[in-house]
C-alpha positions as CSV (number, residue, x, y, z in Angstrom):
1,X,48.8,27.2,-17.8
2,X,47.7,27.4,-21.6
3,X,44.5,29.7,-22.7
4,X,42.4,28.2,-25.5
5,X,40.5,30.1,-27.7
6,X,38.1,28.8,-30.3
7,X,37.9,25.7,-28.1
8,X,34.7,24.7,-28.8
9,X,35.8,24.9,-32.8
10,X,36.7,22.4,-35.1
11,X,40.3,22.3,-33.9
12,X,39.6,23.2,-30.1
13,X,37.6,20.4,-29.5
14,X,40.6,18.3,-30.4
15,X,43.2,20.5,-28.8
16,X,42.1,21.0,-25.4
17,X,41.9,17.1,-24.5
18,X,45.3,16.2,-26.6
19,X,47.2,19.4,-24.6
20,X,45.2,17.7,-21.0
21,X,46.7,14.4,-22.0
22,X,50.2,16.0,-22.8
23,X,50.3,17.3,-19.2
24,X,49.3,20.5,-19.5
25,X,46.7,22.9,-17.3
26,X,44.9,24.6,-19.8
27,X,41.7,27.3,-19.7
28,X,39.2,26.8,-22.5
29,X,37.1,30.1,-23.3
30,X,33.7,30.1,-24.4
31,X,30.6,32.2,-24.6
32,X,28.5,29.9,-22.8
33,X,30.1,26.9,-20.7
34,X,26.5,25.8,-19.8
35,X,26.1,24.8,-23.7
36,X,30.2,23.8,-24.4
37,X,31.1,20.2,-24.4
38,X,34.5,20.8,-22.9
39,X,36.9,18.3,-21.4
40,X,35.8,18.8,-17.8
41,X,39.6,18.6,-16.7
42,X,39.9,21.8,-18.5
43,X,39.2,25.2,-16.3
44,X,36.2,26.7,-18.5
45,X,35.7,29.8,-18.4
46,X,32.9,32.8,-19.7
47,X,34.2,35.8,-22.3
48,X,33.5,37.2,-25.4
49,X,37.4,38.6,-25.5
50,X,35.9,42.1,-25.0
51,X,39.1,44.2,-24.2
52,X,37.8,45.1,-20.3
53,X,37.9,40.9,-19.8
54,X,41.6,39.9,-21.2
55,X,43.3,40.7,-18.0
56,X,41.9,38.6,-15.7
57,X,41.1,35.8,-19.1
58,X,44.7,35.6,-19.4
59,X,46.2,35.9,-15.7
60,X,48.6,33.2,-15.0
61,X,49.0,32.2,-18.5
62,X,52.3,31.2,-20.1
63,X,50.8,30.1,-23.7
64,X,47.6,31.3,-25.6
65,X,46.2,29.5,-28.6
66,X,44.9,32.2,-30.9
67,X,41.9,31.9,-33.1
68,X,38.6,34.4,-33.0
69,X,35.1,33.3,-34.4
70,X,34.8,35.2,-37.7
71,X,38.8,35.9,-37.8
72,X,38.7,39.3,-36.9
73,X,42.0,41.2,-37.1
74,X,41.5,43.7,-34.5
75,X,40.0,41.4,-31.8
76,X,42.9,38.9,-32.3
77,X,45.5,41.9,-32.5
78,X,44.0,43.0,-29.0
79,X,44.6,39.4,-27.1
80,X,48.1,39.7,-28.3
81,X,48.2,43.2,-26.9
82,X,46.9,42.3,-24.1
83,X,48.7,39.1,-23.4
84,X,52.1,41.2,-24.1
85,X,51.0,43.3,-21.1
86,X,50.3,40.5,-18.8
87,X,53.7,38.9,-19.6
88,X,52.5,36.0,-21.8
89,X,55.7,34.8,-23.3
90,X,54.4,32.5,-26.2
91,X,51.4,32.6,-28.7
92,X,50.8,30.3,-31.4
93,X,48.2,31.8,-33.9
94,X,46.1,29.8,-36.2
95,X,45.8,31.1,-39.3
96,X,45.7,29.6,-43.5
97,X,47.7,28.5,-46.2
98,X,46.6,31.7,-48.1
99,X,48.9,33.9,-46.4
100,X,51.9,31.8,-47.6
101,X,50.5,32.1,-51.0
102,X,49.8,35.8,-51.0
103,X,45.5,35.6,-51.2
104,X,43.8,38.8,-51.3
105,X,40.4,37.4,-50.5
106,X,38.8,38.8,-47.2
107,X,39.2,35.9,-45.3
108,X,43.0,35.3,-45.9
109,X,43.4,39.2,-45.6
110,X,41.8,39.2,-41.9
111,X,44.4,36.1,-41.4
112,X,47.3,37.9,-42.5
113,X,46.8,41.2,-40.5
114,X,46.1,39.3,-37.7
115,X,49.6,37.4,-38.2
116,X,51.6,40.7,-38.5
117,X,49.5,42.2,-35.1
118,X,51.2,38.8,-33.1
119,X,54.2,39.2,-34.9
120,X,54.5,43.1,-33.8
121,X,53.1,42.3,-30.1
122,X,56.0,41.4,-28.3
123,X,55.8,37.5,-26.8
124,X,57.3,34.7,-28.7
125,X,54.9,33.4,-31.7
126,X,54.4,30.7,-33.5
127,X,52.0,30.9,-36.9
128,X,50.0,27.7,-37.9
129,X,48.8,28.0,-41.7
130,X,46.6,24.8,-42.4
131,X,44.8,24.0,-45.8
132,X,41.2,23.3,-46.6
133,X,40.1,20.9,-43.7
134,X,38.7,17.4,-44.4
135,X,36.1,18.5,-42.0
136,X,34.6,20.8,-44.8
137,X,33.1,17.7,-46.4
138,X,30.6,17.6,-44.0
139,X,28.8,20.0,-46.1
140,X,28.0,17.4,-48.4
141,X,25.8,15.1,-45.6
142,X,22.3,16.7,-47.0
143,X,22.5,15.6,-50.6
144,X,23.7,12.2,-49.7
145,X,21.2,11.8,-47.2
146,X,18.7,13.0,-49.1
147,X,20.0,12.1,-53.2
148,X,23.1,9.8,-52.4
149,X,24.5,12.4,-54.7
150,X,27.2,15.2,-54.3
151,X,27.4,18.2,-56.1
152,X,30.6,20.3,-56.6
153,X,31.4,23.4,-58.3
154,X,33.1,22.7,-61.6
155,X,35.9,25.3,-60.7
156,X,37.1,23.0,-57.5
157,X,40.3,22.2,-57.3
158,X,42.5,19.2,-56.3
159,X,43.0,19.4,-52.8
160,X,45.7,18.3,-50.0
161,X,43.0,18.3,-47.3
162,X,44.1,18.2,-43.8
163,X,42.7,16.5,-40.7
164,X,41.8,18.5,-37.8
165,X,43.3,16.1,-35.5
166,X,46.7,16.3,-37.3
167,X,46.6,20.1,-36.9
168,X,45.8,19.7,-32.8
169,X,48.8,17.6,-32.5
170,X,50.6,19.8,-34.6
171,X,49.5,22.7,-32.0
172,X,50.0,20.7,-29.1
173,X,53.4,20.2,-30.0
174,X,53.8,23.9,-30.7
175,X,52.6,24.9,-27.1
176,X,54.0,22.4,-24.8
177,X,57.8,22.0,-26.2
178,X,60.2,24.3,-27.3
179,X,61.9,24.6,-30.6
180,X,59.1,26.3,-32.6
181,X,59.4,29.8,-31.4
182,X,59.2,32.1,-34.6
183,X,58.2,29.4,-36.7
184,X,55.6,29.4,-39.5
185,X,54.3,25.9,-40.8
186,X,51.6,25.1,-43.4
187,X,50.5,22.0,-42.9
188,X,48.4,19.6,-45.3
189,X,47.4,16.5,-45.7
190,X,49.6,14.0,-47.6
191,X,48.2,13.8,-51.3
192,X,46.2,16.3,-53.3
193,X,42.8,14.4,-54.5
194,X,40.4,15.7,-56.7
195,X,36.3,16.0,-55.7
196,X,35.5,13.1,-57.5
197,X,38.1,11.2,-55.9
198,X,37.2,11.9,-52.5
199,X,33.6,11.6,-53.4
200,X,34.8,7.9,-54.5
201,X,36.5,7.2,-51.1
202,X,33.8,8.3,-49.2
203,X,31.4,6.0,-51.0
204,X,33.4,3.2,-50.5
205,X,33.4,4.1,-46.6
206,X,29.7,4.7,-46.8
207,X,29.1,1.4,-48.7
208,X,27.2,2.4,-50.9
209,X,27.7,4.1,-54.7
210,X,27.7,8.2,-54.6
211,X,26.6,10.3,-57.7
212,X,29.3,13.0,-58.6
213,X,27.5,16.3,-60.1
214,X,29.2,18.9,-61.5
215,X,27.3,22.1,-61.3
216,X,28.4,25.9,-62.1
217,X,29.5,28.3,-59.1
218,X,25.7,30.2,-59.4
219,X,24.1,26.9,-59.4
220,X,26.2,26.0,-56.3
221,X,25.8,29.1,-54.8
222,X,21.7,28.7,-54.9
223,X,22.1,24.8,-53.4
224,X,23.8,26.9,-50.7
225,X,21.2,29.5,-50.0
226,X,19.0,26.9,-50.2
227,X,20.0,23.9,-47.8
228,X,21.6,25.9,-45.3
229,X,20.0,29.5,-45.2
230,X,23.8,30.7,-45.3
231,X,23.8,34.9,-46.3
232,X,24.6,35.5,-49.7
233,X,27.8,37.8,-48.9
234,X,29.1,34.6,-46.5
235,X,28.7,33.1,-49.6
236,X,30.5,35.2,-52.0
237,X,33.1,35.0,-49.5
238,X,33.4,31.4,-49.5
239,X,33.5,31.6,-53.4
240,X,36.2,34.3,-53.5
241,X,38.5,32.3,-51.4
242,X,38.3,29.1,-53.2
243,X,39.1,31.5,-56.5
244,X,42.0,32.4,-54.6
245,X,43.1,29.4,-53.3
246,X,42.1,26.8,-56.3
247,X,46.0,27.0,-57.8
248,X,47.7,26.0,-54.5
249,X,45.7,23.4,-52.6
250,X,47.3,21.0,-54.7
251,X,50.6,22.1,-53.0
252,X,51.9,19.8,-50.1
253,X,53.5,20.5,-47.1
254,X,55.5,18.0,-45.6
255,X,55.4,19.5,-42.0
256,X,52.9,17.0,-40.1
257,X,55.6,14.0,-41.0
258,X,58.3,16.4,-40.3
259,X,57.0,17.0,-36.9
260,X,55.0,14.7,-35.8
261,X,57.3,11.6,-37.5
262,X,54.5,9.8,-39.1
263,X,52.4,10.8,-42.2
264,X,49.4,12.8,-42.2
265,X,45.8,11.1,-41.5
266,X,44.4,10.3,-44.7
267,X,41.0,11.2,-46.2
268,X,40.2,8.0,-46.4
269,X,40.8,7.2,-42.7
270,X,38.7,10.6,-42.1
271,X,35.9,9.0,-44.4
272,X,35.8,6.0,-42.3
273,X,35.4,7.6,-39.0
274,X,32.7,9.9,-40.2
275,X,30.5,7.6,-42.6
276,X,28.0,7.1,-40.2
277,X,27.2,11.2,-40.7
278,X,26.0,10.5,-43.9
279,X,23.7,7.8,-43.4
280,X,20.1,8.0,-44.0
281,X,18.5,9.4,-41.1
282,X,15.1,7.4,-39.9
């Protein structure tokens, strides 16, 4: 049985059905089973990853997909140690390419600490390190619906964005087949695109012109606070991550094609899949 943490997140919501389709029994963790939209074929369990809950949650698991909200290193270390005590043979950790490049921002540092804890816990491990997600471009929905415009910080680098379904398929492979023990996989899309190129691709998929507007980092922070109400600390952390990752986001890893035997999904395909999200609301 495969125990999936983060079952309702960007990757988890694709991972759970992919594992089930591959014939694997799945136990999916969520804080609120009544609200969670999880494939009904899965065993859905409630939990907050309190240490006291872990033995019961891990009972009978032979694989664990490790991803916690906020990427709290101590919590993932506790999961790894509890999995070792429960005799779980294999852990698959979702991390970030920032660890590969030695970034020192808070988000990457937490992933690096969690990676180390998982390597030291005892069970066999596999580490997945995706780059920036294509789904991050949902952040443009508000300005596209309201103004047919996209506002981008002038420091935004070209990025080899990765499709979350590709990440989920690689995770499914590592959780259901052998040969990935002790492996660390960097995961990106197949090409690095500038933000302006991404906007042009999205405009074509939506079917109407979009204005591309560069703005300063301070203006971008103000916009995020105003539009989404995000805490300033969270926004500072996001921009710290972006500054650290800027020199590396254009790097393309061939891992997805090598493991799945096909090219990664393109941003154009993602844009076509999600074009309806950007249409004006009536």
